[in-house]
N, C-alpha and C positions, 0 to 999 in steps of 0.2 A: 317039762320046763327046761331042763338042761339041754334037750335036743334042740329046742328053739334058740337057745343061747349059742350053741355051736353053729347053727345056720347063720346067725347074725355075725359071729366072728369070722366065718368063712367069707361072707359077702364083703365085710370091711377089708379083710386082707386082700381080696381080689381087686377092690378099688384102689387100695394103696399100691399094689403091684403095677396096675395100669398107670397110675400117676407117676410112679418112679420111672417107669419105662419112658413116659413122655419127657420127663425131666432129663433123662439120660440122652435121649435122641436130640433134644433141644440144646443141651450142653455140648454134645458132640458137633452139632451143626455150627454153634458159635466158635468152637475150637478150630474147625476147618476153615471158617471164614477168616478168623484172626490169623491163622497160619498162612493162608493164601495171601492175606494183606501184607504180612510181615515178609513174605518171600519176594515182594517186588523190590528189586535191589537198586542200589546206586551203581551207575555204570560209568566208569572213566576209561578213556582211551589213552594208552601210553605208546610212545614211539621209542623203541630201543634201537639205537643206531651204532652202538659200539660193540663189536664182537668180543672185546676184552672185558666188557661189563654187561653181563646178561641178567643182572639183578634189577628187580623193581622194588623199591622201598616204600612201604606204607607206614606212616606214623599216625597213630590214632588214639583217641580216648574212647574205649569201648571194645568189646569182643565181637567178632564177626566171622561169618563163613565167606569164603571167596572162591571164585572160579575164574579162569581166564580162557580165552579162545583167540587164536591168531586170526586177524581180520581177512587175510587172503587164503587161509587154509583152515577150515573148520575142524579138521581132524587133529590139529595141534591144540590140545586142551590141558588143563590142570586144575586142581582145587586144593583147598586147605582151610585151616583155621587161623585167624589172626587175633592176637591179644592186644590189650592196651600197651602202648609203646611201639617199638619198631619191629615190623615184620618184613622179612625179605622173601620175595617170590622169585624163584629161579626159572627163567624161560629158556627154551632150547636154542633159540636163534634170534638174530636181529629181525626187526619188523614191527608191525603195529599190532597191539593186543588190546582187546576189550576186557577189562577186569570188572566183574560184578561183585559188589560188596553187599552182603546181607547181615546187618547187625542183629545181635540177639537182645539188645537193650538200647539204652541211650548212647548216642554216637556223635563223634566229631573227628574230622581230619585235623591233624596238627602239623606244625612245622617239623621238618625232617623227612617228609615225603619227597620222592624224586620229582620236584616241581618242574624241572626243565624237561622232563619226559612226558608230562601230561599235556596233551594237545586238545582234548575235548571232553566235555561232560555231556553224555547223550541221554542220561535218565537220572532224575533226582530220586525216584523210588519213594516208597512209603516208609520213611525213616522217622524214628523218634529222636529228634535232634537235641543235642545238648543246649541248654538255655544260653550258654556262653559260646558263641561261634567266633570270638575274636581271632582274627588272623587266619581263618580257615583256608583261604586260598592265597594267602600272602606270598608273593614271589612267583606265582604261576604265570610266568611271562607269556607263555604261548597258548594258554587255555582259551577255548571258545565254548560257550554254553549253548549247545544246540538242542538240549532237551525241550520237549514240548509240554511235559507235565510240570506242575507247579509245586515247589517244595512247601511243606507245612512248617512255616516258621512262626506259628501263632504263639508258641510258648517262649520264643527266643527273646532275650532282653539285651544281648550285646552283639552288635555287628561291627564293632570297631576293627579297622584294618582288614575287613573281610576280603576285599579285592585289591588290597594294597600291593603295588608292584606288578599288577597284571597289565603290563605295558602294551600288549597287543590285543587285549580283550575288546572286541567290537560287537560280538554276538552274545546277547543274554536274552533268550526268548522268554516272553511273558513276565519280565521283571516288574513291569508296571502293575501286575496283579498280585505281587507278593503281599502276604499278610505280615506287616511289621508293626502292628498296633501296640505291641508290648515292649518294643525295643526302646531302651533309654540311652544307649551309647552308639552313636554313628561316627565317632571320631575316626579320621583317616580311612573311611570306608572305601573311597575311590582314590586314595593317595597314589599318585604316579600311574594311574590307569589312563595312559595318554590317549588311547584310541576310543575309550568309552564315550558313547553319546546316544544313549537310549532313553526313551520317556520313562520318568519315574514320578510324574506329577500327581498320580493317584495315591501315592503312599500316605498312609496314616502315620504322621509323625508327632501325634499329640502328646506322647509320653517321652519323647526324646529330650534329654537335658544337655547332651554334649554333641555338638556338630563341629568341633574344632578340626581343622585340616581335612574336612570331609572331601573337598574337591581339589586339594593341594596338588599341583602339577597335573590335573586332569585337563590336558591341553585341548581336547576336542569337545568337551561337554558344553552344550548350549541348549538345554531343554527348559521348558516352562515349568517352574516349580513355585509359581507365584501364589498358589492356593494352599501351600503347605501350612499346617498348624504348628507353629514354632513357639507357642505361648509358654512352654515349660523349659525352653532352651536357655541355659545360663552361659554357655561357652561357645562363641563363634570365632574364636581366634584362628586366623589363617584359613578360614572356611573356603574362600575362593582364591587363596594365594597362588599366583601364577597359573590360574585357570584362564588361559590366553583367549579362549573363544567366548567365554560366558558373557552374555549381555541381555539378560532377561529382566522383566519388571518384577521386582519383589517389594515394591513400595507399600503393599498392604500387609506385610508380615507384622505380626504382633511380637515385637522384640522387647516387650516391657520388662522381662525378667533377665535379659542378657546382661552379664557383668563384664565380659571380656570380648572386645572386638578388635584386639590388636592384630595387625597384619591381615585383616579380613580380606581386603581387596589389593594387597600389595602385588604389583606387577601383573594384575589382571588387565591385560592390555586393551581389551575391547569394552570393558564395563563402563557405561556412562548413562545410568538410569536414575530417575528421581528417587530420592530417599527421604523426602521432606515429611512424610507421614509417620516416620518411625518415632516411637517413644523410647528415648535413650536415657531416661531419668535414672536408671539403675546401673548404667555402664560406668565402670571405674578405669578401664584401660582401653585407650584408642591409639596406642603407640603404633606408628607405621601403618595405620589403617588404610591410607590412600597413597602410600609412597609408590612412585613409579607408574601408576596406571594412567588411563585417559580421563578419569573422572573429573567432571566440572559441572556439578549441580548445586542448586541453592539448598544449603543445610543450615541456614542462619537461624531457623526456628527450633533447632534441636536444644533440648535441655541437657547441658553438659556439666551441670553444677556438681555432680559427684565424680566426674572424671579426674583422676589424680595423675594419669600419665598420658600426655599428648606428644611425647617426644617423637620427632621425625614423622609426624602425622601426615604431612603433605610433602615429605622429602622427595625432591627430584620429580615431582608431578608437574611437568611443565604446562599442563593444560588447566590446572585448577586456578581460577581467578574469581573468587567471590568474597564479598564483604561479610566478615564474621563478627562485626562489632556488637551484635545483639547478644552474643554469648555471655553468660555469667559464669566466671571461672571458679574452680575450687580453690580454697585458700592454700592448698599444698600442691597444686597442679605442676607437673613437669612439662615445660614448654621448650625443652632443648631441641633445637633445629626443627621446630614445628613447621616453619615456612622455608627452610633451607632449599635453595635451588628450585623452588616451586614456580608456578606461572603467575603468582600474585603481582599485579602491576602496582605502580606507586599510588594510584587512586584508591584501589581496594585495600592496599596495605595501610594507607593513611586513614581510610574510613574505619578499618578494623581497630587501629590504635585509638581513634577518636571515641569509638563506642566503649572500649575498655577503659580509657582515661576518664570518661564521664560517668561510668558506672561506679557508684559509691561502694559496691560490694566486690569490686575487683581486688584481688589479693595483693599482699605486700611482697616485695623482695623476689620477684620472678626473673629468671633469665630467659630471654626470648632469642632463639636461634633463627636468623633470617638471612643466611648467606645469599648474596646476589640480589636481595630486595633493595629497592630505592624508595625514598620518600621525598616529597616536595616541601614547600614552605608550610602548607597547612598540616601535613603529616608530622612535620618536625615539632610543631607546637604541642601536639598531643603526645608525641614520643617523649618530649621533655617533661611534660606533666607527669607521665608515668615514672620517669627517672627521678624527678624532684619530689613528687608527692607520694609515690608508692615505693620508691627504692628499687625500681626495676633496672635490669642491665640488658643491653642489646648486643648481639654478636653477629657481625657479618653484613649488616645493612649499611647503606650509605646515602648521603644527601645528594639530591639532584635538583639544581635550581630551575632547570627547564622541564621538570616533571609535569606532564599534562594531567593535573588533578581535576576531578569533577567539581561542579558548582558547590556541592555539599561541603567541600573543604576550602575552596579558594574565594568564593564570593559570599557565601553565607555559611560559614563553618558551623555556626550555631544560630539558627534563625530565630528561635523563640516565637512568641506570638505577636510581636510588635513589628509593624512595617517601618523600616528605616531606609532613608535615601541619603547617599553620600554623593556630593558633586562639588567641583569636577573631580573626576577620578579616571586617569592619573591627574595629580595636582603638583604644582610647583611651589606655592607659598601657602595658600589658604585652602582649607577644605570645609565645606558647609554640611551641616547635619540637619536633616528634616525627619522628625519622628512624630508619630501620632500620640505619644506620651512624653511627658517631661523627662529629660535625661537626669539620672542621678550621678553618673560618673562616666567618663570617657578615658580610655587608655590606648596609647599607641604601643604595640608590641613588636619586637623584632622576631626573627625566625626561631630563636631559642625560647621565646615566651617571656623574655625580659621586658619590663615596662620602661619605655624611653620617655614617655610623656603621660602625665596623669592630670586630669581636671575633674574635680569633684563638684557636684551641684549641677544646676541647669546650664547646659552648654549647647550652642547651635553652630559653633565654628571652632576651628583649631588652626593655629599658626604653625606651619611645618618648616619654617626657615632654618631651624637649628638641627633638623634631621637630614642626614645624608641621603643622596639618591639611592633608591633601592625598593625592595618589596617588603611591605609591613602589613600588620593587621590592626584593625581598630576594634576594640572590645567596648560595647556600649551597654550599660545597665539603665533601665528605665523605671519609672515610678510604679509600674504595674507588676514589678518583680521579674520581668523578662530580661534576658541577656542575648546579645547577638554578636557574632564576630564576622568582620568583613575584610576582604582583601583591599589593601591600599597601595597604590604605586606612586612613589615620590619621584618626580622628574628632576 
């Protein structure tokens, strides 16, 4: 019996040894594969041109092994270990060097590296990148990304200022294939990257919340990004500020969560695309949003009821000339210089004032900056209504009696539903009124909105002999509850 037991034990031990041997070889195989993968380095090319400064500085977060080789002489090499913080690599002579960086763990380049000496990134390598890559290449003015492999940014959450100040960056191979699906911060990503103009329309931006200053001073960028998912973005402040070339259709963006659009298109000289589909109901700041650019699109349907800052919104935008009278303004909105030196003509300026004056929800006590804007007889009536009824103050605009106002303001400022005919017009003594409904009251108003003549009850004619020659308005109320205002010229 004991003999059989020993045989069983022997057989079991033999099987266990075979199993352990297999596990050992499998583990060794995985270790080799992992090691080989980790040994694919990041490769940067440095140009050392000063014989009195033969040091290359690398500032990093993470430990790494490095080696260098001179590009025109493969016998000139060196290697070492770099630690978190500043590492100085001494090279023997001026020239161009390829430095291979093989991190031992999580890695990131930091500010303090010799950014002016870096001229090229030729390989991304198989790097476990830090989740926060903010500012990694900030200030690398001369860098070009010629690498054909694609970095693994799948765990990265912060790319803010990533290429900030890369003024000559024009080559970034395969950037459209980057996995940025977990990135939440793209603020300043291409700030002052003046030469960058590569397709990035395939990026998954669904988790991004901050795109502020993303293309600020990106002078050359003009790529299609109309399909980006920006539904979680809350900050687009200065996103295209001074992006001189950008003029792409982004009308279908879901901007429903954006709160800050201040300076978004300031001085973006070419941008003039429709934005009427945007849901701006959560935006609170639109200050300087369209100051200085070429923008002149109809945005009258925007919900701006929560915007508290519209200061300088169209400042010095000589192209913008649209009626914004449909807007319902916030009770505390800042309208300082909203129209200052803009292209708003007297007709659209007057129509805007009309809409705001007739909106019962328009706020009290607002200061409207409109330097250089003019208003005519019709616009003056509604401007005065805002002053007298709402306590508004206007700065910089002026009255122009010859202002070519549209029919909306001068012939039927408020048409109502009733058909009214005035004749003769111009008139010297009598004017006759023909209305499909009985009149309840008729008033003759001067340009300030002051009533010069009032007749209550049914009236079909007015004696104008006591009224001086000039341009006036007749306000007619009828029995069906309708009101209309018409231009009247007294000869």
